[in-house]
C-alpha positions in Angstrom: -19.4 21.7 -10.1 -19.0 19.2 -12.9 -16.3 16.6 -13.1 -13.1 17.6 -14.8 -12.2 15.5 -17.8 -10.0 12.5 -16.9 -7.4 11.2 -19.3 -4.2 9.3 -18.8 -2.2 12.5 -19.3 -4.3 14.2 -16.6 -3.2 11.7 -14.0 0.5 12.7 -14.4 0.6 16.4 -14.4 2.3 16.6 -11.0 4.9 14.0 -11.8 7.8 15.5 -9.8 5.9 15.6 -6.5 4.3 12.2 -6.5 6.7 9.9 -8.4 7.8 8.6 -5.0 4.4 7.2 -4.3 3.1 6.1 -7.7 5.0 4.2 -10.4 3.7 6.6 -13.1 5.4 5.0 -16.2 4.0 1.6 -15.4 0.5 3.0 -14.8 0.6 4.9 -18.1 1.7 1.8 -20.0 -1.2 -0.1 -18.5 -3.8 2.6 -19.2 -2.6 3.2 -22.8 -2.4 -0.5 -23.7 -4.9 -3.4 -23.9 -6.3 -4.4 -20.5 -5.7 -8.1 -20.9 -4.1 -10.7 -18.7 -1.3 -11.1 -21.2 -0.5 -7.4 -21.1 -0.6 -7.4 -17.3 1.8 -10.3 -17.2 4.2 -8.7 -19.7 4.3 -5.4 -17.8 4.9 -6.9 -14.3 7.1 -9.9 -15.1 10.3 -7.8 -14.9 9.3 -6.8 -11.3 8.6 -10.3 -10.0 10.8 -11.3 -7.0 10.8 -14.3 -4.6 11.8 -14.0 -1.0 10.6 -13.3 2.5 8.7 -10.2 3.6 8.8 -9.2 7.2 6.3 -6.5 8.4 6.1 -5.1 11.9 3.5 -3.0 13.7 3.8 -1.2 17.1 1.4 -2.0 19.9 -0.5 0.5 22.1 0.2 3.5 19.9 -3.3 5.1 20.5 -2.8 5.2 24.2 0.8 6.3 23.9 -0.2 9.2 21.6 -2.7 10.5 24.2 -0.2 10.7 27.0 2.9 12.0 25.2 3.7 14.9 22.9 4.4 14.1 19.2 8.1 14.4 19.4 8.4 11.9 22.3 6.1 9.5 20.5 8.2 9.6 17.4 11.4 9.2 19.4 10.0 6.1 21.1 8.8 4.7 17.7 12.2 5.4 16.2 14.1 3.0 18.5 12.6 -0.3 17.4 12.7 0.8 13.7 16.5 1.4 14.0 17.0 -2.0 15.5 14.9 -3.8 12.9 16.8 -2.1 10.1 20.2 -2.5 11.6 20.1 -6.2 11.9 17.9 -6.8 8.9 20.3 -5.1 6.5 23.2 -6.9 8.1 22.0 -10.3 6.9 21.0 -9.1 3.4 17.6 -7.5 3.7 16.4 -4.2 2.3 14.0 -1.6 3.7 10.8 -1.3 1.7 9.0 2.0 1.0 9.1 4.8 3.6 8.7 3.8 7.2 5.9 6.2 8.2 4.0 6.0 11.4 4.7 2.9 13.5 5.3 0.2 10.9 8.3 -1.3 9.1 8.8 -3.6 6.1 11.9 -5.5 5.1 12.4 -7.8 2.1 14.9 -10.7 2.2 15.8 -12.2 -1.3 15.6 -15.9 -1.8 19.3 -16.5 -1.0 18.8 -15.3 2.6 17.9 -18.6 4.4 14.7 -18.9 6.5 16.5 -20.0 9.6 18.9 -17.0 9.4 15.9 -14.6 9.2 14.2 -16.4 12.2 17.3 -16.2 14.3 17.8 -12.6 13.5 14.2 -11.7 14.4 14.5 -13.5 17.8 17.6 -11.4 18.4 15.8 -8.2 17.4 12.8 -8.9 19.7 15.2 -9.6 22.6 16.8 -6.2 22.1 13.4 -4.4 21.7 12.0 -6.1 24.8 15.0 -5.1 26.9 15.6 -1.5 25.6 12.4 -0.1 24.1 9.3 1.2 25.7 7.4 0.5 22.4 7.0 -3.1 21.6 6.2 -4.6 18.1 4.6 -7.6 16.5 6.1 -9.1 13.4 4.6 -11.0 10.5 6.8 -13.2 8.2 5.8 -14.5 4.8 7.7 -16.3 2.0 6.3 -15.9 -1.5 6.5 -14.1 -4.9 6.0 -10.4 -4.9 6.2 -7.5 -7.3 9.0 -5.1 -6.4 8.2 -1.7 -7.9 10.0 1.5 -7.0 11.2 0.0 -3.7 7.8 -1.2 -2.6 6.2 -4.6 -2.6 2.9 -5.1 -4.4 0.5 -8.0 -4.9 -1.9 -10.2 -2.9 1.0 -11.7 -0.8 2.2 -8.2 0.1 -1.3 -7.2 1.2 -1.8 -10.4 3.2 1.4 -10.1 5.3 0.7 -6.4 6.0 -2.8 -7.4 7.3 -1.3 -10.2 9.4 1.3 -7.9 11.1 -1.0 -4.9 11.6 -4.2 -6.6 12.7 -3.3 -9.9 14.2 0.0 -9.8 16.1 0.8 -8.8 19.6 3.8 -7.0 21.2 6.9 -9.2 21.2 5.4 -11.8 18.8 7.0 -13.2 15.6 4.2 -14.9 13.5 5.2 -16.9 10.5 2.9 -18.1 7.7 3.3 -21.8 6.7 5.5 -21.0 3.7 7.9 -19.0 5.9 7.9 -21.7 8.6 8.6 -24.5 6.1 11.7 -22.5 4.9 12.8 -22.0 8.5 12.7 -25.8 9.1 14.7 -26.7 6.0 17.8 -27.1 8.1 18.1 -29.1 11.4 17.9 -26.0 13.7 16.0 -26.2 17.0 13.2 -23.7 16.6 10.2 -23.9 18.9 6.8 -22.8 17.7 3.1 -23.1 18.4 0.1 -22.8 16.1 -1.1 -19.2 16.3 -4.7 -20.4 16.4 -4.0 -21.9 19.8 -3.5 -18.4 21.3 -6.9 -16.9 20.4 -6.2 -15.3 17.0 -8.5 -15.1 14.0 -5.7 -15.9 11.6 -5.6 -19.7 12.0 -2.8 -20.2 9.6 -0.2 -18.4 11.6 2.7 -20.1 13.5 4.2 -18.3 16.5 7.9 -18.5 16.8 8.6 -19.1 20.5 12.4 -19.8 20.7 15.5 -20.8 18.8 19.1 -19.9 18.2 20.0 -16.2 18.1 22.5 -14.4 15.9 25.2 -12.2 17.3 24.4 -8.5 17.1 26.2 -6.9 14.1 28.8 -4.2 14.7 28.8 -1.1 12.6 25.6 -1.8 10.6 23.5 1.2 9.5 20.5 2.2 11.6 19.4 4.8 9.0 16.1 3.2 7.9 14.0 4.6 5.0 13.0 7.9 6.6 9.5 9.3 6.5 10.9 12.7 7.4 13.9 15.0 6.7 17.5 14.5 7.8 17.0 17.6 10.0 14.2 16.0 12.0 16.2 12.7 12.2 18.9 14.6 13.9 16.3 16.1 16.3 15.3 12.5 17.3 19.0 11.8 18.1 19.1 14.9 20.3 16.1 13.6 22.1 17.9 10.4 22.9 20.9 12.3 24.1 18.7 14.3 26.5 19.8 17.6 25.1 17.9 20.8 26.1 14.4 19.4 25.5 12.7 22.8 26.0 14.7 24.3 23.1 14.4 21.1 21.1 10.6 21.1 21.4 10.5 24.7 20.4 12.6 24.0 17.3 10.4 21.1 16.3 7.2 23.1 16.9 8.4 26.0 14.8 9.7 23.9 11.9 7.4 20.9 11.7 4.3 21.1 13.9 0.9 22.1 12.5 -2.5 22.1 14.2 -5.0 20.9 11.6 -7.7 18.4 10.6 -6.4 15.2 9.1 -8.5 13.3 6.6 -7.6 9.7 5.8 -9.3 8.0 2.8 -9.1 4.3 2.1 -10.2 2.8 -1.2 -12.0 -0.5 -1.3 -10.0 -3.5 -2.5 -10.7 -4.6 -6.1 -11.4 -7.9 -7.6 -9.3 -9.2 -10.6 -8.7 -12.5 -12.4 -4.9 -12.5 -11.7 -2.5 -10.9 -9.2 -0.8 -9.0 -12.0 -4.1 -7.4 -13.2 -5.1 -6.5 -9.7 -1.8 -4.8 -9.0 -2.1 -2.6 -12.1 -5.7 -1.8 -11.5 -4.9 -0.8 -7.9 -2.1 1.5 -9.1 -4.4 3.1 -11.7 -7.1 3.7 -9.1 -4.6 5.4 -6.8 -3.6 7.6 -9.7 -7.3 8.5 -10.4 -7.8 9.2 -6.7 -4.8 11.5 -6.7 -6.0 13.4 -9.8 -9.6 13.8 -8.5 -8.4 14.9 -5.1 -6.1 17.5 -6.6 -8.9 18.9 -8.6 -11.2 19.2 -5.6 -8.4 20.6 -3.4 -7.8 23.5 -5.8 -10.8 25.5 -4.3 -9.9 24.8 -0.6 -7.1 25.5 1.9 -6.4 21.7 2.0 -3.2 19.9 1.0 -2.6 16.3 -0.1 0.1 14.7 2.1 0.3 11.6 0.0 -1.6 9.0 -2.1 0.0 5.6 -1.9 -1.3 2.0 -1.9 -4.9 2.1 -1.0 -4.7 5.3 1.1 -4.8 9.1 0.6 -4.1 11.5 3.4 -5.1 15.2 3.4 -4.9 18.1 5.9 -7.2 21.1 6.3 -7.2 24.2 8.4 -10.8 23.7 9.5 -12.9 20.6 10.3 -15.8 22.0 8.4 -13.7 22.1 5.2 -12.6 18.5 5.7 -16.3 17.5 6.0 -17.1 19.2 2.7 -14.1 17.8 0.9 -14.8 14.3 2.2 -18.4 14.3 1.0 -17.5 15.6 -2.4 -14.5 13.3 -2.8 -16.7 10.3 -1.9 -19.3 11.3 -4.5 -16.7 11.9 -7.2 -14.9 8.6 -6.7 -18.2 6.7 -6.5 -18.9 8.0 -10.0 -15.7 6.2 -11.0 -17.0 3.0 -9.3 -14.4 3.5 -6.5 -15.8 3.1 -3.0 -14.1 4.6 0.0 -14.2 4.9 3.8 -12.9 8.0 5.4 -11.9 9.2 8.9 -10.8 12.5 10.2 -9.6 14.0 13.4 -8.1 17.3 14.6 -4.9 18.0 16.6 -1.2 18.5 16.3 0.7 16.7 13.7 4.3 16.7 12.3 4.5 17.2 8.5 7.7 16.7 6.6 8.8 17.8 3.2 10.9 14.9 1.8 14.2 15.5 0.0 13.1 13.2 -2.8 9.8 14.9 -3.2 6.4 14.5 -1.6 5.5 14.7 2.1 4.9 12.5 5.2 2.8 13.0 8.3 2.8 11.7 11.8 0.7 12.4 14.9 -2.2 11.2 17.0 -4.9 12.6 14.6 -3.6 10.3 11.8 -3.8 7.3 14.1 -7.2 8.2 15.3 -8.6 8.7 11.8 -7.2 5.3 10.8 -8.7 3.6 13.9 -12.3 4.8 13.3 -12.2 4.4 9.5 -10.0 1.4 8.8 -10.4 -0.6 11.9 -14.1 -0.1 12.6 -15.6 1.7 9.6 -17.6 0.5 6.7 -17.0 1.4 3.0 -19.3 4.1 1.8 -19.1 6.0 5.2 -17.3 9.0 6.6 -16.3 9.1 10.3 -15.3 12.2 12.2 -13.8 12.3 15.6 -15.1 15.9 15.9 -17.7 18.1 17.3 -20.2 18.5 14.6 -19.5 21.8 12.8 -22.3 24.4 12.9 -22.0 25.0 9.2 -22.1 21.5 8.0 -22.7 20.3 4.4 -26.3 21.0 3.4 -28.6 17.9 3.3 -25.9 15.7 4.8 -27.4 12.9 6.8 -25.2 12.6 10.0 -25.6 10.4 13.0 -23.6 10.0 16.2 -22.0 6.7 17.3 -19.5 5.5 19.9 -16.4 3.5 19.1 -14.0 1.9 21.5 -10.5 3.0 20.5 -7.5 2.1 22.5 -9.7 1.0 25.4 -11.6 4.3 25.5 -15.1 5.1 24.3 -14.9 7.8 21.6 -17.9 9.7 20.1 -17.8 9.6 16.3 -20.0 11.4 13.8 -20.8 9.3 10.8 -22.2 10.4 7.4 
């Protein structure tokens, strides 16, 4: 099979389905123009915003997903998301992107004061600690970002996401120095400690320990940016109200559940001279990955769930087909000088068709694929939480390793 020709027009032939994930007009303007720093600045200047980004990540999801069914896991994850959104929007914040899996992201414009955000976050963590089984860690950063199609881009956006997802613990609020300096502009009595003093690799973090709280807002919306349909959101509400859970699980299984193999592919970060150039190059690479993946998928039973940021997620009926696609996709992207690391696992997932177009996915296989590839994998490798298929890809050099995921030793095949 030879590579299909790749042009700027070829990247956008499925516009209606993927406009939610990729800012296609901006990518096209970059691809069709001169790739200079001046061009990058001109294209992205209208999208530049200054303010505070707050990213959260749930703790213990891997262990939770092993013990509970997907519906219960999503219902438990839903509770802290609603609280984060309810109070965050009440003080002037906006939900960024689609809140898939277990993370959230809010953006607070420059006019929302740092001490107000800190007090609000303390109040949110109080409620989550008291009412929710799932606890979250929060990262807070004040900087300039690029706000494109309701998503934050740029080095600052990537950094705060890494801080929240990789280096916070349940119940924590960790501020970067720029966020802490804004918090202390007024004489409020906030108490903190250097995050380095509590055994964390991120030495620049400041853990917010205590301070004044804000009163909980009445009547604020809890309807965060949904990664699923309105119908499923209503199902989560029924779960809270302890309706007929047998019938509810049956309904969810029939409408949304699928047993399949999930393949998660992460692209290697790129180097660029400026933040603007890096953002545009990353967007273009995502578009290339989508186009190449769609071309390879045409001869399989597989389906792309989404391509967004540095990730692409696919689902297949059989693990052997996921193996074959992953190997071919790696080779195709390497010819474009795009390195990847991939992970896949099989099990039950929930897949949602979104009203605005595109899809989202949730379930233990997604989390497991992320853990083995993103948390422990190397670029250039494919990791499978699978029994090695009998009809594997010819001449594929495969070895067996063991990773510790969620406190358990997991056998992983690596190619």
